[in-house]
N, C-alpha and C positions, 0 to 999 in steps of 0.2 A: 288301410282301406283307400286313402287318397292315392298312395303310390300305385296300387292295383288299378284304380280308376283311370289315372293318367296314362298308365301303360296300355290299358285296354283301348283307349281312344286312339292310340298310335298304332297298335299292333293287331288287335284281334277283331277286325271287321270281317265277319264271315261272308257277308254279301259281297264285299270287295274281293275277297278270295275267290268267290264263285265267278265273278265277272272276269277276273284275271285268268282263271282256268279256262273259261269258255272262250276268251279271246285267243288263248294259245291253241285250243282245239280248233277254233275257227280258222286260224292261219294254216294249221295242218290240213284241214279239209280243202282249203284253197289250193294248197300244193297238190293234193290228190286230184281235185277237179281239173286244175290246169294241166297236170301231167297227162291225164287220160285224154283230155279234149284235143290237145295239140300233138300228142305222140302219133296219132293216126296218120299224120302227114310226114312223119319221120324227119322233123326239123328241130334239132336240139336247140338251135339258137332261138327259134320262135318260142319254144317251151320256156326257156329261161326269161326271155323278154316279157312274155305274157304273164308269167308267175310274178315277176317283180312288179309289173304294172298293176296286177290285181292287188298285191299287198299295198302298194302306194295309194291306189284308189280307195281301198277299204279303210286305210288309216288317215285319209285326207292328206297324204304326202308326208306323214310324220315318220313312217318306218321304212327301212330298207331290208330286204332279205337276200341272203346268198347261200349257196351250197356247193359242195364239191362235185357231187354226182347224183343223177336221178336216173333210175332204171325202171323199165316197165316190161313185164311179160304179159301181153294181152291175153294169150291163150290160158295161162294159169291164173290170170287176174292178180298178178303180184306187182307191187310197187315198192321201191326203196329209195330213200333220200339219205345221203350221208353228209355229216358235218354242216347241218343247216344253222345259220346264225340270223338273228333278228336284232337290228340296232336302230335306235331312234336318231333322227336328224336334228342335231342341236340347233342349227340355224332355223329350221322350221319350228322347233319348239319355242325359241325366243320370239319368233314372229307371232305364234299363237298366243304366247303369254302377253305380248304387247296388245293384241286384239282382244284379250280377256276371254279367250275360248280354249285355253290350255287345259289338258287333262290333269286330274288330281294325282295320277301316277304314270310312270313310264316303265316299259318292260325292255330288258336286255336278255336275249335268249340264245343259248347254244345247245343244240341237240346232236350228239354224235351219230345216232342211228334212228331212223324212222322206217318201219316196215308196215306194209298193208297187204293182207292176204284175202283171196277170195272176192276180189272186186268184180262186179258184173259190168263189164265195159259197155255192153249194148245199151243198158238202161241209162248209163251216164251220158252216152252220146245222143240217144233218141228221146228218152223221157225226162231228161234233166234231173236225174236221181242218182245218188251214190249209194249203192247197196254192196256191202262187203261182209266178210267174216271176222276179221281181226285187224286192229291197229295196235302197234307196239312201239313205245317211245322209251329209249334206253338212256340212262345217265344224263338226263337233261340238267343244265345249269341255268337257273332262272334268277335274274336280279330285278327286284321291284323297287323303283325309286319314287318316294313320296315327294311331290313337287310343291305342295302347299299353295297351289295355284288354281284359279278357276273354281268351278263348281265341283262338288264331290260327285263325279259321274257315277261312281260305284253305288251311291245311294239313290240314284235316280234312273236306274236301268232295270226296269221290270223284265221278267222272263220273256214275255212276248216280243219285246224289242230285241233281246239278245238272240232269240232263235232266228229272227229275220236277218240280223247281222251275220250270223253263221251261214245261213242258207245262200245269201246273195241272190243269184239268178236261178238257183236250184229250187226244186219243189220238195225234195226229201233227202235226208241223210239217215241211213240206218246201218248199224254195225252190231254183230253178235257180241263182240268184246272190244273194249278199248283199255289197254294197259299202259300206265305210266310207271316205270320201274326205276327205283333208286335215283330219284331226282333230288337236287339240292336247290333250295330257295333261300335267298338272302334279301333283306330289305335295308334301305338306307335313306337318309334325308338328302334331297337334292342340294339344299343350300350349303350345308356344312360337310357333306360327304360321310357323316358318322353312321356306322351300322346301327340298325334298330333291332332286327330279329333275324335269326338264322334257323332254317328248317333243314335237317339232314336225314337222308334215308327215307324220302317220301315215295310211297307207292300207292297208286290209285287204280282200281279196277272197276270198270263200268260194264255191265252186262245188259244185253237187249237195249242198246242205245237207239233212240229214234228222235230225230230233230225235224219237226214240222209243226204246223199250227195246232193239230189235234194233241200231239204229245205235250205241248206247252200247257195244255189245260188238264192233263191227266195227273190227278193228285197222288196217284200211286207211284209216280216217277220222281226221282231226285237227280238233278243234273241230266235230265232227259233219259235216265236209265231206270230199268226195273229193279236192278240190284247194284248196290254201291259198296265197295270195300276200300277203306282208306287206312293206311298205316304210315306212321312217322316215327323214326328212331329217336329223334331229339329235337326239341324246340328250346331256344335259349335267347335271353336278352339281358341287358344291364340297365339298371335304373338311371334316370337322367342325372341324378346327383352322384352316381358311381358308388353308392353305399351298399347296393344289393345286386345280386345276380339271381335271375329266375331261370329255372330249368324244368321243362316237361320231358319225360322219356317214356317210350313205349306206348304211344297214342294209337288207338285203333277205333274205327267207326264201322259198324256193320248195319246196313239199312234193312237187311232181312230179319235179323234178330232184334233190331231196334236197340242196339247197345252201343255205348261209348265206354272204352276202357283206357285207363292211364296207369302205367306201371308205377310212376313216381312223379311227384312235383316237389320242388324245393325252392325256398327263398333263403339264400345264403348271404351273410354279410361278406363284403370284400375286404374287411379289415378286422383285426383283433379288437378286443374290448377297449384297450387303452387308446389305440389309434382311432377307433370309432368315436370315442368321447372327445378327443382332441379335434376331430374333423368337423364337429357340429358346434354351432354358436351357443346353443342352449340345451338344457336337460331334455333328453328324449330316450325312448326305449330302443334298444338294439334287438332286432328280431332274428331268430334262426328257426325256420319252420321246415318240416319234412313230412310229406304225406306219401303213403304207399298203397298200392292195390286199390285204385279208385275206379269205381264203375257206376254207370248210370243205366238204369233199367227202364225199358219201355219208353225210350226217347222218341219224341216226334221229330223224325229226320227232316221233313220239309220245313218245319218251324226252325230247326237248328240251322239250316242253310239260309234261313231268312232272319238270322240274328235273334232268335228267341229259343229259350230252353224250356220245354214242357216235358216232364217226366214223372213217373210214379215214385222212383226211389233213387237216391244217390248214396252209395256206400263207400266209406274210407276204411280200408283194412287195418291200417295203423297210422298214428299221427304223433309227431313230436313238436311241441312248442317250447322254445327257450327264449326268455326275455331277460335282458340285462339293463340296469339303470344305475347311473352314478349320481347320487344326490348332491355332490359337491358342485355340480354345474348349475348356473342360474336357470331358473324356469323362464319359459316364454310367457307372454302376457295374453295369449289367445283365450277368447271366451268360447268355451266348448258347449254352450247351451245348444241343444238341437243336434248334437253329434253322438248321442248314444248309439250303440250298434244297430238297434232296431229302427233308429231314425235315419241312418245313412244308407240303409238297404235301398231306399227309394232313389238314391243318387246313382246307384250302379247302372250304367248305360245299357246293360244287357237285360232285357225283360226276362224273368224266369218264374216258373211255377213248379216247384218240386214238392210233392205231397209229403214225402218223408225223407229225412237225411239221417244216416247213422254213422257214428264214428266208433270204431272198436280199437281196443288196445292202445289207448292214447296216453301220452305223458306230457305234463306241463311243469315247467320250472320257471319261477320268477326269482331272479338273483339281483340283489340290491346292495350297492356299496354305500355304507353309511358315511355322512359328511363329517361326523365327529370321530368315530373310531377308525375310519378309513379301512374297515374290514367289511367283507361281503357275507351276507346271509342268504340262504336259499330256501324258498318255500316250494315244495314239490308235491305233485299229485300223480300217483301211479295208477296203472290199470284202469284208465278212464274209459267208460262206455257212455255215449251220449246219443240221444234221439231227438231230432228236430221234427216237429209236425207243422204243416202249413208254412213251409219256407218259400216265400214268394214276395215279389214287389209289384205284382200285377193288380192294378186298381180294380179291375173287373172282378177279381177273386176276393180282394179285400173288402169290397162292398158287401159281400155275403158273410165273410168271416175274417176279422182283422186280428185274431189272436194267434200268436205263434208260441207254442210250448216247447221248452227244452228241458229234458230230464237227463240228469248226469249222476252216474255213480263212479266212485273213485276210492283210492286209499290215500289219505292225507299223510304225507311224509313216509308212505309205505308202512304205516303203523296202525292206523285206525280207519274204519269205513266212514266216508263222507258222501252223503246223498243230498243233491240240490235240485230243486225244481224251479225253473224260471217261467214266468208268464209275461210275454211282451205284447203290448197293444200297438200294433203296427199303424203308422201314420197318425197316432194320437198327437194332438196339438201340444200337449204338455209332456210328452215322452213317458207316459205312464207305464210302469212295469211292477211285477211282484216277484219276490223270491223267498223260498222257504227251504230249510235244510236241517240235517242232523249230523252230528259228529259223534263217533263212538268213543269208548274208553281208551285213555292214553296216559302213560307215565309222563308227568309234566316236566321232569328233569331231562327227558329226551328232546325237549324243544330248545335246549340251550344253544344249539347250533344256530338258532334263529335269534333268540333273545339277547345273546351276548353281543353280536356285532350290530344288531338293529335296535336293541332296547335303549341304552345298554344295561342289561341286568342278567343275573344268574339265578335260576330257580334252584334252590337248595333242596327242597322237598315238595311233594305234592302229587296228587292223582286227579286227573280230569276224568270224571265219570261220564259226563255227557254235555253236549251243547246243542240246543235247538233254537232256531230263529224263524220268524215269520214277519216279513217286512214288505212295505209298499213304498215305491219311490217314484220320483218325477224329476223334472229338470232342475229343481231348486232344493230338493231335500228328500229325506227318508224317515219313516216312522214305523214302529212295530215292536214286537216283543222279543226279548232275548232271555233264554232260560239256560243258565250256566251252572252245572252241578260239579262240585269238586270237594276235596278234603285235604287237610294237613298242608296248606300252601304256605311256603316260606321263600322269600326272595332276598337277594343281595343286589343293591344298585351299584353300578360301576362308574368310575370317572377316570379321566386321563391321568397317567402317572407323569408328574412333572420331571422326574429324573430320567425316565426312559421313554422317549417319544415313540408312539405307536402302541405302547403297552397300557392296559387298563388295570386299575386297582380298585379295591373295595371303597365305596363312599360310606364310611362308617356311620356318620351322623344321619345321613339320608336313609341308609338301610335300616337303622334302628327306628327311625320315624315311620318308614314304610311298613315295617312289620308290626308296629304298634297300631297303625291305621287299618291294615289289611285284615279282613275277616277270614280266618283260616279255613272255614268250612261253609258249604252251602249244599243242603240245609245243615244247620247246627243241631246239637242235641236238644236245645231248648226251643228253637224257632222252626217254623215251616219254611219250605223253599222260597227263596227270593227270586221273583220273575220281574225283570226290569222292562218298563216302557221306554224304549230308546228313541231318541230323536237326534238327527244330525242335519245341519244346514250345509248344503253342497258347496264346495269350492268349485266355482264354475270354470275354473281352469283345469279341472281334473275329470277323470273318466268315471264310468258307471261302476267299475270294479273298486275304485278308490272310495266312492260313496258307500258302496255296500260294506266293504271291509271296515271303514271308519264307524259306521253305524253299529256293526256287530261288536267292534272293539269297545265302543262307548258303553254298550250294554254289559260287556264282560267287566270293564273297569269299574262301573258303578256297582256291579254285583259283589266285587271283592272289597268294596268300601271306599274307593278313590273317586271323589266327586269332581276333582279338577286335575 
């Protein structure tokens, strides 16, 4: 969660993206206006001088624009600009930085081709208005450089100010269509030059574009247009610690249908398991996540471009979560009180309110390498289907309903049905939550792939008939009932073989003692079912899942007769 939060702060400011885009569009319209205005006198030199002067004035001397050729057919209303470049003046930037009025980002822009069709020249000359049919920008290369200087202008630039910047001395800009096709956008940090994010295959289509004072107040418009279609082939970046690579692919936004779709999102480790463990100073989880066919329905597009996500439903068509941990590494000493999942939702810098989120066809694997056996065991959950309701961090919503429910169905080890219901009390001061669930019938000997490396123990015989739990937890502990039904349970405890390193052998004395203590059945022929009231004090260095598992395990352990 922290990695995502950190990356979000650096990368995904949608308002910043909006202002950058509008700045680019603004420069293009300056080119159009300058070309039309001065072409009438047939003075190419004046056109170039006036256009460059307009860009310098508009950017307070920070930017310089150049191009190879500008052509205008007044009769047809056609304008083309080839090989336009926009570069910042490093001397001016340092001067602005010294005066503490430097922008938070710089733009470097190369556009091979800009074409404008259907421009009504008379209105541009007489009425100070640009009215046209189509603007097309092909294969643009845009570099955005985060300067970490001055105020974050992107967060202090309301739409009404932006439209005034775009218009300049004009009264109106209107276009039937603006198409940006196959653009490439990269971002990097100014201080160290390191790349941050890259966007490839970006295409944006705006329909019925109108820039004026009235359009800025029209809530049915997004980026001043009645219809917006955004596509991006791929977005990718690497974590600051170089441990993970993040990738979005097939991103599409449609303002007409109010949908956002993503073909896939992955969080992939940059190293294998052994390398990862060696690269970190303390014990930690190694994540490998992969989501496919993500869609958001009935998305509020205007809120989305204002850095808020309001939607009816988010669907994930398939999801894979793989987690690996090596217990031989020392643990850190962090106190994780207040860091349960439903507590850190409030820390996400992107406000969101999604009424329902659904995950289909999910898979979860937790792989743990034991510090004694040095072998790995895997706990797997197949065919996961999960539904989240009231998934939000908006305090205005939480004031009316602060309960988030998560219902999960799955197959434990692909052998038995496991159903779990979570109830999270969002923003609760003590991190309150509840969890209840049931596990179906399973042959206990089938679990030796877990118990031998992680126990270490071998289950010789036994049938688990059912497991049911109903627990309540908080920051410092958990209480509840555990109902574990089984029969004919027999185990063999294992210990290291002194003669063969890495091999385990039967701990004869301890196994004999264990089977003497263990109650083979619940219920037995003579006694009614044993239902345990389980309690566990939380290790504040551990997660909510550790707390839940340890409480269930304590209930199971006491049911079979092991008190310590």
